[in-house]
N, C-alpha and C positions, 0 to 999 in steps of 0.2 A: 571476584571483587568482594571486599567487605564493606565498602562504602562508595557512594558516588561522589563524595566531596573531592573536588579538584579534577575529576575526570573530564576529558576534552571530547565533546560529543557533537557530531554533525548530523543534521536531520534534513532530509528533503521533504517537500510537500508540507512545509511548516507554516503556511499562511493561515490555515484553519483546520478544523476537524481534529483527527487523532494527532497529526503532526504538531499543531499548536499546543494542544493539551499536554502532549508528551514533553515538549520543550519546557513548558512552564513547570511541570512536575519535576523534571530532572534539575532544572535550575534551582527550584526550592530545596532540593536535596544537596545543593552545593556544587553541582556540576557546572562546567563552563560550556555553553552551547553556542553553536553557529547554525544559522537558519538559511536554507535555500528554498526558493519557490517562486511562483508567479504572484500576481496581485500585490504590488509594492505597498499600497496603503495598508492592507491587512498585515503584511510582513512587518512594516514599521511599527504597527501597534503591538504585535506579538513581541517584537524585540524590546519594546519599552517594558512590557510585562515580564520580560526575562532579564531585567536589570541592565538594559542597554546592550544586549547581545549583538554581535556582528551578524548582519544579514545580507544576502546577495540575491538579487533578482536573477533567476536562472531557469531556463527551459531545459529540463533534464533530458529531453530528446535530442538536444543539441550538444554533441560531444565537446565541441570547442568551449561552449559556455560552461559545461560541467568541469572540464579541466581547469579553466581559469578560476571558477568559483571555489573549487576544492583547494587549489593552491593558495588562494587568498585566505580562506578560512583556516587552513593549517598554519599559515604564517601568523595570523592574528591569535590563534589559540596556543601557538607554540608546540604544535604536534597534534596527534589524534589518537584517541583510545577506542572510540566507538563511532561507527558510521551506521546510520539507519536509512535504508532506502524505503521511504514511506510514500513518496509521490505516486498517485494513481488516479485514473479517471475511468469513467464507464458511461455507456449509453446503450439503450436497447437497439438491437438490430436483428433482422432475420438473415440467415446465411444465404437463402435463396430469395432474391428480389430485394435485399436490404441495401442500405447505404454503405458502400465500400469505404467511404471516408471515415466512418465510425471505426471500422476495422483498423485502418491505417493509423489513426490517431491513438487508439487504445494500445496497439502494439508498440507504437513509437514511445509512449510515455511509460506504460507499465513494464514492458519487457526491455526495450532498448534503453530506457532511462535507468533501469536497475543495472543493466550491464555497464552503462557509462559511469555510474557511480562506483561500481566494483573496480573498474579499470583505473579510475582516478584516485579513489580513496583506499583501495586495497593495500597498496604498498605501505601506507601510513599506519594501518592497524595491524600490519604483519609483525607483531611482537608479542612476547609473553604478556598476557593481560588484555590483549586487543580483542575486539569483538565486532563482528559485522552482522547486522540484522536486516534481512530482506523480508518484504511484506508480500506474502501470498494471500490466501483467503481460503475459507471453506470451499469457495468456487474452484480452487485448484483440484479438489477431490470429487465434488458433486457438480455436474454440468447440466445447466438448465436451458430451455429455449429462451430466445431473445437475449441471452447473456453469453453467446458463443465467443465473442471477441474478448470479453472480460475473463471468462473461464479459461480460454486458451492462453491468454497472457499470464494469468496467475499460475496455471499449471507449469508453464515454462519458467516462471520466476522460482517456483519450488525446486525445479531441477537445477537452476543456477545455484541456488543456495546449497543443495546437496553436493554439487561438484566443487563449489568454492570451499566448503568445509574440509574436503579432502586435501585441496591444494594448499590451504593455509595452515593445516595441522603441523607441518614441520616448524613453522615459525612460533608456535605456541598460541597463536590466535585461535579463536573459536568462531563459529558461524551459527546463527539462529534463523529459523524461518517462522514467521508469524502467520497464524491462521485465525481469521475472525469470521463469525457469521454476520448477519445484518445488524449493525450497531446504530444507535440513535445519533447519527451525525447528519450534517447537511448534504453529504454525498448520497446517503441512503434516501433522504427526503427528495432530493432532486431526481435521483435515478428512478424512483418508483412513482413520480408524479406525472404519469402518462396515462392515457386512456387504455392503452394496451396492457400496461402493468396492472391496472385495476381489474382487468378481465382474466388475468392469469390464474389458473387453478392452484398454482403454488407460487408464492412470491408476490401476489397482489395484495392490495390493502385489506387488512383483516385476515389474511390467510397465513402470512409468515410473521411470527412475532419478531419485533425489533428489540434487541437487547440494549440495556443502558450502557453508556460508553465508559463510565467511571471504572468498572471492574477491568476493562481492557487496559486502561492506563495503569492500574495496579499491577496487572500481569506483565506489562512491558517493563515497569520498574523492577519487578522481581526477576524477570528474565535477563535484564541487563546486569543486575547484580550477580546473578548465578552464571552468566554467560551461557544461557540455556540453549539447547539444541532446538527446542520447540516452544513457542508461546501461543497460547490459545485463549480465546474469549468468545462466548461464554464457556464455562467448563465442559458443557456437553459436547463441544466440538472435538475434544480429545478422543473419546471413544469412537466418534464417527469417522475419524481419519483411517484407522486400520480396517474399518468395516466399509470402506468407500465403495467397493463393488456392490455390496448388498444395498447400501443407501442409494446408490445410483439407480438400481433396479426399482426400488420403492418410489423414487422420484418420478421415474418414467411411467410407472403404473398409475401414479396419482394424476398425471396430466393427460394420459392417453385418452383420446376421444373427446377431450374438453378444451383443447388448445386452439382449435381452428379459428375461433372468433378473435382471440387475442392476436394471432398471427396475421389475420387479414387487416386488422387495425394497424398493427406495427408496420406493415409494408407501405402504408400511406401517411403515417403519422411522423412528423418531424420531432425527433427526440434529441434535445441538446445534450452535449457532454456535461458531465457533472461539474467540471471546471473549464471555463472558456480557454481555448488554446490559441497561441499565436499562429499566424500563417507560416507554413514551412514550405521550403522549396524541395521538390522531389518526393 
């Protein structure tokens, strides 16, 4: 792409955080955006800031809702050039003795939600110039305690993106995977606002720097323009990805012998999901 003007772009998780900021940036660049997400009051506000963009209250974990929302968005936009699977949630949990509901909700939104969007929007971006962006994370490559559900979901999203890239290649469409470290968003603030996180040897308050979000939005804009294979923010994430096995060992060494207290707290502490979720059946 040489310009975003006139491009038709669909974004999930658009109520706040990276999704909302990306929608505003792309609209400022002349794109036509459609917004999917929960929290209708926030969605309506973002839509206003995006020039009255169409928006749809949609639980990405619900395949029927995603199919309907994507169909309506495509109709209103008159087609689709870019789809961004941005919706994501997280909460601390221990694999042993932790809250299984956190696992279920995280996989439902981060992994199944990404698949649901691929299934619904993939056919519409399968054309020369089309682009599909899935949101993994540095957590796809480096796996930390208390973040097992989040890390597992993001590693799986990375694999979805890699497979989708091969499948869409004959159509001329391209696929990107986004990898972010901890960014200064309300998701990060909520996710680390627990007693257990504060005691983490890595990832606790004051232990893991939180990067500004503006460079991430710049990277997303560049990535969409170039239909990039990979989008990273901050920049240091790029060399960490091919060195993931070494970085994983370093992370394990840093927490070894100092994680017991945080784990004990986490097993009894109620940690809310970073975005409240609707009740789901099954």
